[in-house]
PyMOL CGO cylinders between C-alpha atoms (Angstrom):
from pymol import cmd
from pymol.cgo import CYLINDER

trace = [
    CYLINDER, 0.00, 0.00, 0.00, 2.82, 2.42, 0.87, 0.3, 1, 1, 1, 1, 1, 1,
    CYLINDER, 2.82, 2.42, 0.87, 4.49, 1.67, -2.47, 0.3, 1, 1, 1, 1, 1, 1,
    CYLINDER, 4.49, 1.67, -2.47, 1.27, 2.39, -4.36, 0.3, 1, 1, 1, 1, 1, 1,
    CYLINDER, 1.27, 2.39, -4.36, 0.84, 5.74, -2.57, 0.3, 1, 1, 1, 1, 1, 1,
    CYLINDER, 0.84, 5.74, -2.57, 4.45, 6.65, -3.32, 0.3, 1, 1, 1, 1, 1, 1,
    CYLINDER, 4.45, 6.65, -3.32, 4.07, 5.76, -7.01, 0.3, 1, 1, 1, 1, 1, 1,
    CYLINDER, 4.07, 5.76, -7.01, 0.80, 7.68, -7.28, 0.3, 1, 1, 1, 1, 1, 1,
    CYLINDER, 0.80, 7.68, -7.28, 2.38, 10.71, -5.62, 0.3, 1, 1, 1, 1, 1, 1,
    CYLINDER, 2.38, 10.71, -5.62, 5.32, 10.54, -7.99, 0.3, 1, 1, 1, 1, 1, 1,
    CYLINDER, 5.32, 10.54, -7.99, 3.00, 10.24, -11.00, 0.3, 1, 1, 1, 1, 1, 1,
    CYLINDER, 3.00, 10.24, -11.00, 0.92, 13.20, -9.82, 0.3, 1, 1, 1, 1, 1, 1,
    CYLINDER, 0.92, 13.20, -9.82, 4.03, 15.32, -9.28, 0.3, 1, 1, 1, 1, 1, 1,
    CYLINDER, 4.03, 15.32, -9.28, 5.30, 14.43, -12.76, 0.3, 1, 1, 1, 1, 1, 1,
    CYLINDER, 5.30, 14.43, -12.76, 1.98, 15.39, -14.35, 0.3, 1, 1, 1, 1, 1, 1,
    CYLINDER, 1.98, 15.39, -14.35, 1.85, 18.67, -12.42, 0.3, 1, 1, 1, 1, 1, 1,
    CYLINDER, 1.85, 18.67, -12.42, 5.42, 19.48, -13.43, 0.3, 1, 1, 1, 1, 1, 1,
    CYLINDER, 5.42, 19.48, -13.43, 4.82, 18.84, -17.11, 0.3, 1, 1, 1, 1, 1, 1,
    CYLINDER, 4.82, 18.84, -17.11, 1.48, 20.66, -17.12, 0.3, 1, 1, 1, 1, 1, 1,
    CYLINDER, 1.48, 20.66, -17.12, 3.20, 23.88, -16.04, 0.3, 1, 1, 1, 1, 1, 1,
    CYLINDER, 3.20, 23.88, -16.04, 6.24, 23.44, -18.22, 0.3, 1, 1, 1, 1, 1, 1,
    CYLINDER, 6.24, 23.44, -18.22, 6.03, 25.22, -21.57, 0.3, 1, 1, 1, 1, 1, 1,
    CYLINDER, 6.03, 25.22, -21.57, 6.63, 22.72, -24.33, 0.3, 1, 1, 1, 1, 1, 1,
    CYLINDER, 6.63, 22.72, -24.33, 5.80, 24.83, -27.36, 0.3, 1, 1, 1, 1, 1, 1,
    CYLINDER, 5.80, 24.83, -27.36, 7.35, 27.79, -29.10, 0.3, 1, 1, 1, 1, 1, 1,
    CYLINDER, 7.35, 27.79, -29.10, 4.26, 29.98, -28.78, 0.3, 1, 1, 1, 1, 1, 1,
    CYLINDER, 4.26, 29.98, -28.78, 4.04, 29.66, -24.98, 0.3, 1, 1, 1, 1, 1, 1,
    CYLINDER, 4.04, 29.66, -24.98, 7.79, 30.06, -24.53, 0.3, 1, 1, 1, 1, 1, 1,
    CYLINDER, 7.79, 30.06, -24.53, 7.74, 33.18, -26.66, 0.3, 1, 1, 1, 1, 1, 1,
    CYLINDER, 7.74, 33.18, -26.66, 4.98, 34.66, -24.51, 0.3, 1, 1, 1, 1, 1, 1,
    CYLINDER, 4.98, 34.66, -24.51, 6.93, 33.84, -21.34, 0.3, 1, 1, 1, 1, 1, 1,
    CYLINDER, 6.93, 33.84, -21.34, 10.06, 35.50, -22.68, 0.3, 1, 1, 1, 1, 1, 1,
    CYLINDER, 10.06, 35.50, -22.68, 8.16, 38.57, -23.89, 0.3, 1, 1, 1, 1, 1, 1,
    CYLINDER, 8.16, 38.57, -23.89, 6.73, 38.90, -20.38, 0.3, 1, 1, 1, 1, 1, 1,
    CYLINDER, 6.73, 38.90, -20.38, 10.20, 38.42, -18.85, 0.3, 1, 1, 1, 1, 1, 1,
    CYLINDER, 10.20, 38.42, -18.85, 11.59, 41.14, -21.10, 0.3, 1, 1, 1, 1, 1, 1,
    CYLINDER, 11.59, 41.14, -21.10, 8.82, 43.56, -20.13, 0.3, 1, 1, 1, 1, 1, 1,
    CYLINDER, 8.82, 43.56, -20.13, 9.33, 42.77, -16.45, 0.3, 1, 1, 1, 1, 1, 1,
    CYLINDER, 9.33, 42.77, -16.45, 13.10, 43.26, -16.63, 0.3, 1, 1, 1, 1, 1, 1,
    CYLINDER, 13.10, 43.26, -16.63, 12.63, 46.55, -18.47, 0.3, 1, 1, 1, 1, 1, 1,
    CYLINDER, 12.63, 46.55, -18.47, 10.34, 47.64, -15.62, 0.3, 1, 1, 1, 1, 1, 1,
    CYLINDER, 10.34, 47.64, -15.62, 13.19, 46.87, -13.21, 0.3, 1, 1, 1, 1, 1, 1,
    CYLINDER, 13.19, 46.87, -13.21, 15.58, 48.94, -15.30, 0.3, 1, 1, 1, 1, 1, 1,
    CYLINDER, 15.58, 48.94, -15.30, 13.07, 51.77, -15.46, 0.3, 1, 1, 1, 1, 1, 1,
    CYLINDER, 13.07, 51.77, -15.46, 12.47, 51.66, -11.69, 0.3, 1, 1, 1, 1, 1, 1,
    CYLINDER, 12.47, 51.66, -11.69, 16.14, 52.00, -10.76, 0.3, 1, 1, 1, 1, 1, 1,
    CYLINDER, 16.14, 52.00, -10.76, 17.28, 55.63, -10.64, 0.3, 1, 1, 1, 1, 1, 1,
    CYLINDER, 17.28, 55.63, -10.64, 19.90, 56.43, -13.28, 0.3, 1, 1, 1, 1, 1, 1,
    CYLINDER, 19.90, 56.43, -13.28, 22.44, 57.49, -10.66, 0.3, 1, 1, 1, 1, 1, 1,
    CYLINDER, 22.44, 57.49, -10.66, 22.18, 54.09, -8.92, 0.3, 1, 1, 1, 1, 1, 1,
    CYLINDER, 22.18, 54.09, -8.92, 23.09, 51.78, -11.79, 0.3, 1, 1, 1, 1, 1, 1,
    CYLINDER, 23.09, 51.78, -11.79, 26.61, 51.32, -10.38, 0.3, 1, 1, 1, 1, 1, 1,
    CYLINDER, 26.61, 51.32, -10.38, 25.27, 50.69, -6.87, 0.3, 1, 1, 1, 1, 1, 1,
    CYLINDER, 25.27, 50.69, -6.87, 26.57, 47.60, -5.05, 0.3, 1, 1, 1, 1, 1, 1,
    CYLINDER, 26.57, 47.60, -5.05, 25.03, 46.54, -1.73, 0.3, 1, 1, 1, 1, 1, 1,
    CYLINDER, 25.03, 46.54, -1.73, 28.50, 45.23, -0.78, 0.3, 1, 1, 1, 1, 1, 1,
    CYLINDER, 28.50, 45.23, -0.78, 31.83, 45.74, -2.54, 0.3, 1, 1, 1, 1, 1, 1,
    CYLINDER, 31.83, 45.74, -2.54, 32.36, 42.09, -3.50, 0.3, 1, 1, 1, 1, 1, 1,
    CYLINDER, 32.36, 42.09, -3.50, 29.17, 41.61, -5.51, 0.3, 1, 1, 1, 1, 1, 1,
    CYLINDER, 29.17, 41.61, -5.51, 27.94, 42.87, -8.87, 0.3, 1, 1, 1, 1, 1, 1,
    CYLINDER, 27.94, 42.87, -8.87, 26.46, 46.31, -9.27, 0.3, 1, 1, 1, 1, 1, 1,
    CYLINDER, 26.46, 46.31, -9.27, 22.88, 46.66, -10.44, 0.3, 1, 1, 1, 1, 1, 1,
    CYLINDER, 22.88, 46.66, -10.44, 24.13, 47.31, -14.00, 0.3, 1, 1, 1, 1, 1, 1,
    CYLINDER, 24.13, 47.31, -14.00, 26.46, 44.32, -13.82, 0.3, 1, 1, 1, 1, 1, 1,
    CYLINDER, 26.46, 44.32, -13.82, 23.58, 42.06, -12.71, 0.3, 1, 1, 1, 1, 1, 1,
    CYLINDER, 23.58, 42.06, -12.71, 21.53, 43.14, -15.70, 0.3, 1, 1, 1, 1, 1, 1,
    CYLINDER, 21.53, 43.14, -15.70, 24.45, 42.77, -18.09, 0.3, 1, 1, 1, 1, 1, 1,
    CYLINDER, 24.45, 42.77, -18.09, 25.20, 39.32, -16.67, 0.3, 1, 1, 1, 1, 1, 1,
    CYLINDER, 25.20, 39.32, -16.67, 21.62, 38.30, -17.52, 0.3, 1, 1, 1, 1, 1, 1,
    CYLINDER, 21.62, 38.30, -17.52, 22.20, 39.65, -21.01, 0.3, 1, 1, 1, 1, 1, 1,
    CYLINDER, 22.20, 39.65, -21.01, 25.44, 37.76, -21.62, 0.3, 1, 1, 1, 1, 1, 1,
    CYLINDER, 25.44, 37.76, -21.62, 23.92, 34.52, -20.34, 0.3, 1, 1, 1, 1, 1, 1,
    CYLINDER, 23.92, 34.52, -20.34, 20.83, 35.01, -22.51, 0.3, 1, 1, 1, 1, 1, 1,
    CYLINDER, 20.83, 35.01, -22.51, 23.01, 35.37, -25.60, 0.3, 1, 1, 1, 1, 1, 1,
    CYLINDER, 23.01, 35.37, -25.60, 25.17, 32.38, -24.72, 0.3, 1, 1, 1, 1, 1, 1,
    CYLINDER, 25.17, 32.38, -24.72, 22.32, 30.08, -23.81, 0.3, 1, 1, 1, 1, 1, 1,
    CYLINDER, 22.32, 30.08, -23.81, 20.09, 30.81, -26.80, 0.3, 1, 1, 1, 1, 1, 1,
    CYLINDER, 20.09, 30.81, -26.80, 22.97, 30.63, -29.27, 0.3, 1, 1, 1, 1, 1, 1,
    CYLINDER, 22.97, 30.63, -29.27, 23.78, 27.14, -27.97, 0.3, 1, 1, 1, 1, 1, 1,
    CYLINDER, 23.78, 27.14, -27.97, 20.15, 26.03, -27.79, 0.3, 1, 1, 1, 1, 1, 1,
    CYLINDER, 20.15, 26.03, -27.79, 19.00, 27.35, -31.16, 0.3, 1, 1, 1, 1, 1, 1,
    CYLINDER, 19.00, 27.35, -31.16, 22.28, 26.64, -32.93, 0.3, 1, 1, 1, 1, 1, 1,
    CYLINDER, 22.28, 26.64, -32.93, 22.70, 30.25, -34.04, 0.3, 1, 1, 1, 1, 1, 1,
    CYLINDER, 22.70, 30.25, -34.04, 25.61, 32.63, -33.78, 0.3, 1, 1, 1, 1, 1, 1,
    CYLINDER, 25.61, 32.63, -33.78, 25.50, 35.19, -31.02, 0.3, 1, 1, 1, 1, 1, 1,
    CYLINDER, 25.50, 35.19, -31.02, 26.19, 38.75, -32.13, 0.3, 1, 1, 1, 1, 1, 1,
    CYLINDER, 26.19, 38.75, -32.13, 27.82, 39.32, -28.74, 0.3, 1, 1, 1, 1, 1, 1,
    CYLINDER, 27.82, 39.32, -28.74, 30.94, 37.53, -27.51, 0.3, 1, 1, 1, 1, 1, 1,
    CYLINDER, 30.94, 37.53, -27.51, 30.84, 35.67, -24.19, 0.3, 1, 1, 1, 1, 1, 1,
    CYLINDER, 30.84, 35.67, -24.19, 31.02, 38.19, -21.36, 0.3, 1, 1, 1, 1, 1, 1,
    CYLINDER, 31.02, 38.19, -21.36, 31.08, 41.15, -23.74, 0.3, 1, 1, 1, 1, 1, 1,
    CYLINDER, 31.08, 41.15, -23.74, 28.08, 42.95, -22.24, 0.3, 1, 1, 1, 1, 1, 1,
    CYLINDER, 28.08, 42.95, -22.24, 29.45, 42.67, -18.70, 0.3, 1, 1, 1, 1, 1, 1,
    CYLINDER, 29.45, 42.67, -18.70, 32.72, 44.21, -19.87, 0.3, 1, 1, 1, 1, 1, 1,
    CYLINDER, 32.72, 44.21, -19.87, 30.92, 47.35, -21.06, 0.3, 1, 1, 1, 1, 1, 1,
    CYLINDER, 30.92, 47.35, -21.06, 32.38, 50.48, -19.55, 0.3, 1, 1, 1, 1, 1, 1,
    CYLINDER, 32.38, 50.48, -19.55, 29.18, 52.39, -20.29, 0.3, 1, 1, 1, 1, 1, 1,
    CYLINDER, 29.18, 52.39, -20.29, 26.92, 51.37, -17.42, 0.3, 1, 1, 1, 1, 1, 1,
    CYLINDER, 26.92, 51.37, -17.42, 24.51, 54.24, -17.91, 0.3, 1, 1, 1, 1, 1, 1,
    CYLINDER, 24.51, 54.24, -17.91, 20.83, 53.53, -17.58, 0.3, 1, 1, 1, 1, 1, 1,
    CYLINDER, 20.83, 53.53, -17.58, 20.33, 54.26, -21.27, 0.3, 1, 1, 1, 1, 1, 1,
    CYLINDER, 20.33, 54.26, -21.27, 23.08, 51.93, -22.48, 0.3, 1, 1, 1, 1, 1, 1,
    CYLINDER, 23.08, 51.93, -22.48, 22.31, 49.08, -20.07, 0.3, 1, 1, 1, 1, 1, 1,
    CYLINDER, 22.31, 49.08, -20.07, 18.62, 49.24, -21.01, 0.3, 1, 1, 1, 1, 1, 1,
    CYLINDER, 18.62, 49.24, -21.01, 19.53, 49.13, -24.70, 0.3, 1, 1, 1, 1, 1, 1,
    CYLINDER, 19.53, 49.13, -24.70, 21.86, 46.14, -24.24, 0.3, 1, 1, 1, 1, 1, 1,
    CYLINDER, 21.86, 46.14, -24.24, 19.44, 44.21, -22.05, 0.3, 1, 1, 1, 1, 1, 1,
    CYLINDER, 19.44, 44.21, -22.05, 16.54, 44.82, -24.44, 0.3, 1, 1, 1, 1, 1, 1,
    CYLINDER, 16.54, 44.82, -24.44, 18.63, 43.62, -27.40, 0.3, 1, 1, 1, 1, 1, 1,
    CYLINDER, 18.63, 43.62, -27.40, 19.59, 40.48, -25.46, 0.3, 1, 1, 1, 1, 1, 1,
    CYLINDER, 19.59, 40.48, -25.46, 15.97, 39.62, -24.78, 0.3, 1, 1, 1, 1, 1, 1,
    CYLINDER, 15.97, 39.62, -24.78, 15.10, 40.29, -28.43, 0.3, 1, 1, 1, 1, 1, 1,
    CYLINDER, 15.10, 40.29, -28.43, 17.81, 37.80, -29.44, 0.3, 1, 1, 1, 1, 1, 1,
    CYLINDER, 17.81, 37.80, -29.44, 16.29, 35.15, -27.16, 0.3, 1, 1, 1, 1, 1, 1,
    CYLINDER, 16.29, 35.15, -27.16, 12.75, 35.79, -28.41, 0.3, 1, 1, 1, 1, 1, 1,
    CYLINDER, 12.75, 35.79, -28.41, 13.78, 35.67, -32.06, 0.3, 1, 1, 1, 1, 1, 1,
    CYLINDER, 13.78, 35.67, -32.06, 15.86, 32.56, -31.41, 0.3, 1, 1, 1, 1, 1, 1,
    CYLINDER, 15.86, 32.56, -31.41, 12.88, 30.78, -29.88, 0.3, 1, 1, 1, 1, 1, 1,
    CYLINDER, 12.88, 30.78, -29.88, 10.60, 31.90, -32.70, 0.3, 1, 1, 1, 1, 1, 1,
    CYLINDER, 10.60, 31.90, -32.70, 13.10, 30.39, -35.15, 0.3, 1, 1, 1, 1, 1, 1,
    CYLINDER, 13.10, 30.39, -35.15, 12.62, 26.94, -33.67, 0.3, 1, 1, 1, 1, 1, 1,
    CYLINDER, 12.62, 26.94, -33.67, 9.79, 24.50, -34.21, 0.3, 1, 1, 1, 1, 1, 1,
    CYLINDER, 9.79, 24.50, -34.21, 7.82, 22.76, -31.48, 0.3, 1, 1, 1, 1, 1, 1,
    CYLINDER, 7.82, 22.76, -31.48, 9.43, 19.48, -32.55, 0.3, 1, 1, 1, 1, 1, 1,
    CYLINDER, 9.43, 19.48, -32.55, 12.93, 20.92, -32.06, 0.3, 1, 1, 1, 1, 1, 1,
    CYLINDER, 12.93, 20.92, -32.06, 12.17, 21.61, -28.40, 0.3, 1, 1, 1, 1, 1, 1,
    CYLINDER, 12.17, 21.61, -28.40, 12.27, 17.89, -27.66, 0.3, 1, 1, 1, 1, 1, 1,
    CYLINDER, 12.27, 17.89, -27.66, 15.64, 17.43, -29.36, 0.3, 1, 1, 1, 1, 1, 1,
    CYLINDER, 15.64, 17.43, -29.36, 18.55, 16.74, -27.02, 0.3, 1, 1, 1, 1, 1, 1,
    CYLINDER, 18.55, 16.74, -27.02, 21.59, 18.97, -26.89, 0.3, 1, 1, 1, 1, 1, 1,
    CYLINDER, 21.59, 18.97, -26.89, 24.72, 19.06, -24.81, 0.3, 1, 1, 1, 1, 1, 1,
    CYLINDER, 24.72, 19.06, -24.81, 24.79, 22.51, -23.30, 0.3, 1, 1, 1, 1, 1, 1,
    CYLINDER, 24.79, 22.51, -23.30, 28.23, 24.05, -22.84, 0.3, 1, 1, 1, 1, 1, 1,
    CYLINDER, 28.23, 24.05, -22.84, 29.86, 20.70, -23.53, 0.3, 1, 1, 1, 1, 1, 1,
    CYLINDER, 29.86, 20.70, -23.53, 28.68, 19.04, -20.34, 0.3, 1, 1, 1, 1, 1, 1,
    CYLINDER, 28.68, 19.04, -20.34, 24.95, 19.15, -19.66, 0.3, 1, 1, 1, 1, 1, 1,
    CYLINDER, 24.95, 19.15, -19.66, 22.72, 16.89, -21.74, 0.3, 1, 1, 1, 1, 1, 1,
    CYLINDER, 22.72, 16.89, -21.74, 19.04, 17.84, -21.88, 0.3, 1, 1, 1, 1, 1, 1,
    CYLINDER, 19.04, 17.84, -21.88, 16.24, 18.71, -24.27, 0.3, 1, 1, 1, 1, 1, 1,
    CYLINDER, 16.24, 18.71, -24.27, 16.17, 22.14, -25.83, 0.3, 1, 1, 1, 1, 1, 1,
    CYLINDER, 16.17, 22.14, -25.83, 12.98, 22.84, -23.86, 0.3, 1, 1, 1, 1, 1, 1,
    CYLINDER, 12.98, 22.84, -23.86, 14.78, 22.00, -20.62, 0.3, 1, 1, 1, 1, 1, 1,
    CYLINDER, 14.78, 22.00, -20.62, 17.71, 24.19, -21.61, 0.3, 1, 1, 1, 1, 1, 1,
    CYLINDER, 17.71, 24.19, -21.61, 15.32, 27.08, -22.29, 0.3, 1, 1, 1, 1, 1, 1,
    CYLINDER, 15.32, 27.08, -22.29, 13.76, 26.50, -18.87, 0.3, 1, 1, 1, 1, 1, 1,
    CYLINDER, 13.76, 26.50, -18.87, 17.25, 26.71, -17.30, 0.3, 1, 1, 1, 1, 1, 1,
    CYLINDER, 17.25, 26.71, -17.30, 17.87, 29.94, -19.20, 0.3, 1, 1, 1, 1, 1, 1,
    CYLINDER, 17.87, 29.94, -19.20, 14.58, 31.34, -17.95, 0.3, 1, 1, 1, 1, 1, 1,
    CYLINDER, 14.58, 31.34, -17.95, 15.44, 30.28, -14.40, 0.3, 1, 1, 1, 1, 1, 1,
    CYLINDER, 15.44, 30.28, -14.40, 18.82, 31.99, -14.65, 0.3, 1, 1, 1, 1, 1, 1,
    CYLINDER, 18.82, 31.99, -14.65, 17.44, 35.37, -15.74, 0.3, 1, 1, 1, 1, 1, 1,
    CYLINDER, 17.44, 35.37, -15.74, 14.69, 35.15, -13.12, 0.3, 1, 1, 1, 1, 1, 1,
    CYLINDER, 14.69, 35.15, -13.12, 17.25, 34.38, -10.40, 0.3, 1, 1, 1, 1, 1, 1,
    CYLINDER, 17.25, 34.38, -10.40, 19.40, 37.41, -11.19, 0.3, 1, 1, 1, 1, 1, 1,
    CYLINDER, 19.40, 37.41, -11.19, 16.48, 39.76, -11.73, 0.3, 1, 1, 1, 1, 1, 1,
    CYLINDER, 16.48, 39.76, -11.73, 15.18, 38.62, -8.36, 0.3, 1, 1, 1, 1, 1, 1,
    CYLINDER, 15.18, 38.62, -8.36, 18.55, 39.36, -6.76, 0.3, 1, 1, 1, 1, 1, 1,
    CYLINDER, 18.55, 39.36, -6.76, 18.36, 42.89, -8.10, 0.3, 1, 1, 1, 1, 1, 1,
    CYLINDER, 18.36, 42.89, -8.10, 15.14, 43.53, -6.16, 0.3, 1, 1, 1, 1, 1, 1,
    CYLINDER, 15.14, 43.53, -6.16, 17.19, 44.33, -3.07, 0.3, 1, 1, 1, 1, 1, 1,
    CYLINDER, 17.19, 44.33, -3.07, 19.27, 46.82, -5.04, 0.3, 1, 1, 1, 1, 1, 1,
    CYLINDER, 19.27, 46.82, -5.04, 16.13, 48.73, -6.00, 0.3, 1, 1, 1, 1, 1, 1,
    CYLINDER, 16.13, 48.73, -6.00, 14.81, 48.66, -2.43, 0.3, 1, 1, 1, 1, 1, 1,
    CYLINDER, 14.81, 48.66, -2.43, 18.16, 49.89, -1.08, 0.3, 1, 1, 1, 1, 1, 1,
    CYLINDER, 18.16, 49.89, -1.08, 17.96, 52.76, -3.58, 0.3, 1, 1, 1, 1, 1, 1,
    CYLINDER, 17.96, 52.76, -3.58, 14.71, 53.77, -1.85, 0.3, 1, 1, 1, 1, 1, 1,
    CYLINDER, 14.71, 53.77, -1.85, 12.45, 52.67, -4.67, 0.3, 1, 1, 1, 1, 1, 1,
    CYLINDER, 12.45, 52.67, -4.67, 9.61, 50.15, -4.72, 0.3, 1, 1, 1, 1, 1, 1,
    CYLINDER, 9.61, 50.15, -4.72, 10.33, 47.35, -7.21, 0.3, 1, 1, 1, 1, 1, 1,
    CYLINDER, 10.33, 47.35, -7.21, 7.78, 46.59, -9.93, 0.3, 1, 1, 1, 1, 1, 1,
    CYLINDER, 7.78, 46.59, -9.93, 4.91, 44.31, -9.02, 0.3, 1, 1, 1, 1, 1, 1,
    CYLINDER, 4.91, 44.31, -9.02, 5.29, 40.67, -9.98, 0.3, 1, 1, 1, 1, 1, 1,
    CYLINDER, 5.29, 40.67, -9.98, 4.38, 39.82, -13.55, 0.3, 1, 1, 1, 1, 1, 1,
    CYLINDER, 4.38, 39.82, -13.55, 3.31, 36.19, -13.52, 0.3, 1, 1, 1, 1, 1, 1,
    CYLINDER, 3.31, 36.19, -13.52, 0.82, 36.52, -16.37, 0.3, 1, 1, 1, 1, 1, 1,
]
cmd.load_cgo(trace, "trace")
């Protein structure tokens, strides 16, 4: 009886996981368009004179967090979609122009690259396996989920930067 309950629980968890996991290009595109809009709201909320703000000296500044998201977005989608990135690895983070205007432009372009990369794939391609960065084997859909998780993680970290600048962060954008 205990084994049956365990197996049923595992099956239910698996179904719930897959039901909430985007498996088609259209849904993924919508998620990434929403993520771009949300990140741009973060950039808009942060005062221009606080883009180089660091809560502690040993961590990234607000601008560096956003540019890190951008570099990762380029690297991930280039590997996943099999397309060439217009930006070299780490190039955005090396930018010496960390002005609000420039960072917003770079971040927006990075999200556009992801969105166009996803749109260039078919639903069938999402189930194809790839080896990401030479060591992680997974489907393209899983790799896109990891990319989404990465940008969400770093955007979430930047919430404290905005609060420490005395500004209320944008409201959550789940839908």
